[in-house]
N, C-alpha and C positions, 0 to 999 in steps of 0.2 A: 556582541559584535557580529557583524554580517561579513560574509566572505563571497567573493565572486571570482570567476575566471577572468584573467586580464586579456581582453580582446578575444581572438579566436585561438589563443594558446591554451595549454593545459595548466598553466601556472595559476594557483589559487592564492589570492591576496585578501587581506582585510580591507574593508571599504574605507577605513581610516589609515593613512600612511603617516608615520612620524617624520616630520621635516626636521632637519638638523642644522639649518643655516645658523641658528643661534647657539651652537655648541662648538667650542674650540678655544680660541685665545682672545682675550680682551684687547690685545695689541692690534687686532684687526678692526674691531668695532667695539664701542663702549658697552653695547647691550649683549655681548656674547657671554655665555656661561662657560666656566672652566670645567674640568673633569669632575670635581667634587660636586659642583652644582648640577651638572648634567645627569649624573647617575640616578638620582631619585626620579627625574622625569622619564628617563628611558625605562627604568624599572616599572614605574606606574603605567606607562604605555603598554608594556608587555603583559602586565597583570590585567590590563583592560581588554586583552585579546588582540592587540595590534601585532601583526607579524611582518609588516611592510615598513621598511626604513629607507628614507631617501637621503643621499649624501652627494657631495661633489668635491673634487680635488681643490676647487677654487675656494671653498669655505675655509676661512682662517688660514689661507695659503697652505693647506694640507693638514693643519693642526686639528681641524674638525674630524677628519677621518681617523686620526690617531686617537682622539678623545673617545669617539663613539666605539671604535674598535677595541680599545682597552676596557671600556665598560662592558661591552657585550661578551668579551672573553670571560669576565668574572661572573656574569649573572644569567647568561643564556646559552642555549645549544645552537650551534651554527646551522644545523640542518632544519631547525624550526623557523628560521628567518628567511625573509626575502629582502636581500640587500641590493640597492641600486646606487650607483654613483655616476657622475657626469664628467665629461672632458670638454675642454675648449678654451675657457678663460685663462688668463695668464697665471702661471705658477712657476716660480723660479726666475732665472735670468737668461738672457740671450735672445736672439732673433726667432728661434724656433720653440719658444716656451709657451706657445699658445696656438689656437686654431686646430684644424682637423687634418693636418698633413699626416702621412704614414709615420714619419719620424716622431711627431709629438704624441700621436695616439698610442703607438707601441711603448714609448717611454712612460706615458701616463698610466696605462693600465698596470704596468709593473709597480710603479710608485704607489698607486692606490691600494693594490693588494698587499704591499709591504706595510703600509701605514695601518690598514685595517686588520692585518694579521690573519688573513684568510687566503686560501688557494684560488678562490673564484668569487665573482659577484654574480648575482642572479640576473641583473639587467645592467648593461653598460650603455650609457646614453650620451648622445651629442647634446651639449648644453645649448646650442643654437645652430644655425646653418652658416657654415663658413663659405662666403662667396669667393674667397681667394684660393680655394683648393678645389680641384676637379672632384665632382661627386664620386666618380669611379675610383679615384685614389682613396678617398675617405672610406667608402663602403667596402672596398677590397680589404682594407685594414680591419674594419669592424667584423667582417666575415671571418677573417683569419683568427681573430680573438675568440670568436665562438667555436671555430673548428679546433682551436688549441685547448679548449676547456677552461679558459680564463674567465669567460662569461657564458652563462647558460642562454641568455637572450640579449637582444639589443633593442634600443629605444631612441626616441628623439624628443626634442623640447623646443618651444619658442621659435617658430618660423612661419613663413607664409605657406598657404596651402599648396601653391604651385611648387614650392621647394620640396615639400613632402612628396608630391606627385613625382618629382624628378628622382628622388631616392627610391621610390617604389618601382619606377621604370627601370632604374639601374639594377635593382634586385631581380626583376623579371628577366632582363636581358642576359645577366651573367650568372643567374642561379644562386645569388647570395642570400644569406639569412635575412628575412624581412623584419623590420621593427614591429614589436608587439604592443608598444605603448607610446602614446603622445602625452607629454606633460605640458600643460598649457595654463595660462592665467585666466581665471574666470571668477567673477563675483558680481554682486548687485551693481557695483560701480563700473565694471568693465566686462562687456558682453560681446565684443566684436568676434570672438571665436565661434559664436553661434551661427554666423552667416555662412561660412564655408568649411572651416576646419573640422568642427564637430560632426557635421553631416558626412564629410568625406571620410573621417576616421571610422564612423559607423559603417559606411559602405565598404570600406577596405578591410575591416576587421581588426582595427587597432583599438586597444583599450585607451580610455581617456582618464588621466589622473590630473586633478586640478590643484594648482598651488595658489597661494595668496587669496583664500576665500574671504579674508577680512580686509582685503585691499591694503596690504602692508600694515595692518593694524587700525586703519581708519574706521572700519565698521565695528570695532569693539567699542567705539565712542568714548574711549579713554584718551583724551588729548593731552594729558599730563604725563603719559608714560615716556620712559627714556627712548623707546623705539620710535614713537611718533615725533619726538622732539629732535632726534638725531639721525634718523635713517634718511639718507639722501634719496633713495628710491621712492619713498613715500611722497616726498616733495616733488620729485620729477614726474611721477605718474598720477598722483591724486590730489594735487593742490588746487584744482579748479573748483568753481562754485557748484557745478553739477555733482561732483563727487561728494561734496559736503552736504548737498541737499539729499542725496541718497542716504548718507549716514544719518541725517535727521529723520528720514522715513523709517530706517531700521530702528532708531530709538523709539519712535512712536509705536510701532508694532510691538516692540519688546515691552513697553510700558503697559499697553493694554493686555498683553498676555502674562505679565508678571514674570518675564524671563530675561536673562541677560541678552544684551544686543548681539553679542558674538554668537549665541546659540541660534538666534533668528537668522543671521546672515549665513551661518553654516548650514542651517536647515534648507535655505533657498538653494544652495549649491547641491546638497545631497539629494534633494527632491528633483533635480534637473534630469530629464530623461536621457541626456547625452553624457552623463557623468558616471564613471565606474567608481573612482576612488577620490578622496579628498585629503590633501596634505594638512597636517596639523603641526604648526610651529608653536609650541607651548612654553610659557615661562613659569607655569605652575601646574601641579596635579589637577587643580580645579579647572584649568583651561582644557585639559584633556578630558575631564569628566563632562564639560560643556559640549565638546565635540561628540562624545559618545551619546549624550542626551539628544543632540541634534539629529542623530540617526532615526530617532523615534518621533520627531517633531514634524507635524504636517501643517501646512499653511492653507487657509481658505482663500477664496477668490478675491475678496476685498484686501486681504493682507498681501497677496501677491501683487495686486495692482498698486498698492501703496509702495511696495518695495521697488517696483519697476517703473513707476510713472515718471520719475525724474530722468530716466536714462535717455540719452540721445546719442547718435553715432559719433565716433571719434576715430582717430588713426589707430591702427593696430599698435600695441605696445611691443616693440622689439628694439634691437640695437640700432636700427636705421631710422627711427622716428623720434628719437629723443629731442625734446624742445620744439616739436613741430605739430603737436596735437591741436585740433581745431576747437574753437570755443563751443560750449554746449549750453542749452537752455532746457528747463524742466517743464513738465505739463502740470496742470492744476490738480489739486486733490479732489477726491470724490468719495461718495458713500460715507461710511463710518468715520473716515479720517478728516472730513471737512471740519468737524467740530473739535478735532484734536490737534490740528495744526497750531503750533505755538509760534510766537514771534521771537523767542529767545534764540540766541546763537549757540551752537555747540562747538564753535571754534575755540 
C-alpha cells in the first residue's frame, strides 16, 4: 500500500480509500450488503493496508454508518483509521432534514457520531454545494464542528469550481478551517474535472480523492451485475454511446494485457497526476485485490490513447445537470488498437 499526505495537511492516508455506499440495508438498494456481508470486505481492506474509509449519513438512510461502525468496533483500532462521512442529502423527515443549514449540519454530525460509535470523524464533508443556504452559515457551522473536536478536518465534494472558490474565500475572510479534501468523480468515461477543479485544488492545496473510478461499474465491463442492471445513477450518468465506447476500449486494453478491465480503468485513475486517492467500492475481496494491483500497473502511450480517444466534452455531473448532458462522439482508433477493434457489442 502507498500512503500520502492529503493536500497540504499533515493527515496521512492510504492511496486507496474504502467506499461504503454498498454497505448498509438492502431496503435502500437491492445491491447493498448487510453487516455480515460487509465485515469480510472491511477486514480484507484493512489487511491490505487501507486506513481511509469513506461514509455518508445518506447511505442506506443512516444504516450504512451503523453497519460500518459496528464492524470497525470489532476488528479495528479507531486511532489507526481515517474516517470521513458526508452531510447534505435527505435523511429522516421534515423540512430541515437535508441541505447545509446550521440546524441540519449540527444535528447530522451528532447523528453520524452516534451511529458510528465514535467521538469524532477525521474529515467531515459537504456532500455537495447547497445553493439554498448562505455559504457563511454553512462554513461557520463546519468550523464550529472542528473547533468542538467532533471533526479533525473538513472537506467538500461534487461542486463547481467557482463554488469551491466561494468556500475558500469565506474561510479566508472569517478565519475558518479550510477544507483539506475535494472528493470528485473521475474516470475514463468522465473527465470534466480535469478542466478547472483538479488544477484549482492543486493550486489551493486541497487533496483530491476520486470516486466512481469504474463509472458506477460500467468500466468493469460486467453488464450482467445487479449494480449495472439496477443502479439508477449508472443509467443517468453513463447510458450514452460514448461511455460504452470507452468501456469497449478498456476491454480491449485489458484483453491485450491479460488483466481484468477494472484494474486497467483503476490504473488510469491512479496514474493521473492530479489524483491523491481513489475510492474502492468492492463487492468481493478480489475486487479490493484488483485495486491494490492497479497501484503498480503502468500504462504505455498507446494504451492511454486507446483509453482516452473516445472521450468528448460533456456537462459536469452534479445535482443541477441531471438529464441535460450533451451528446458525444468518439475518435477513430490508432496504433496497435486498429487491428483489435471488434464489432461485437459489450452492451
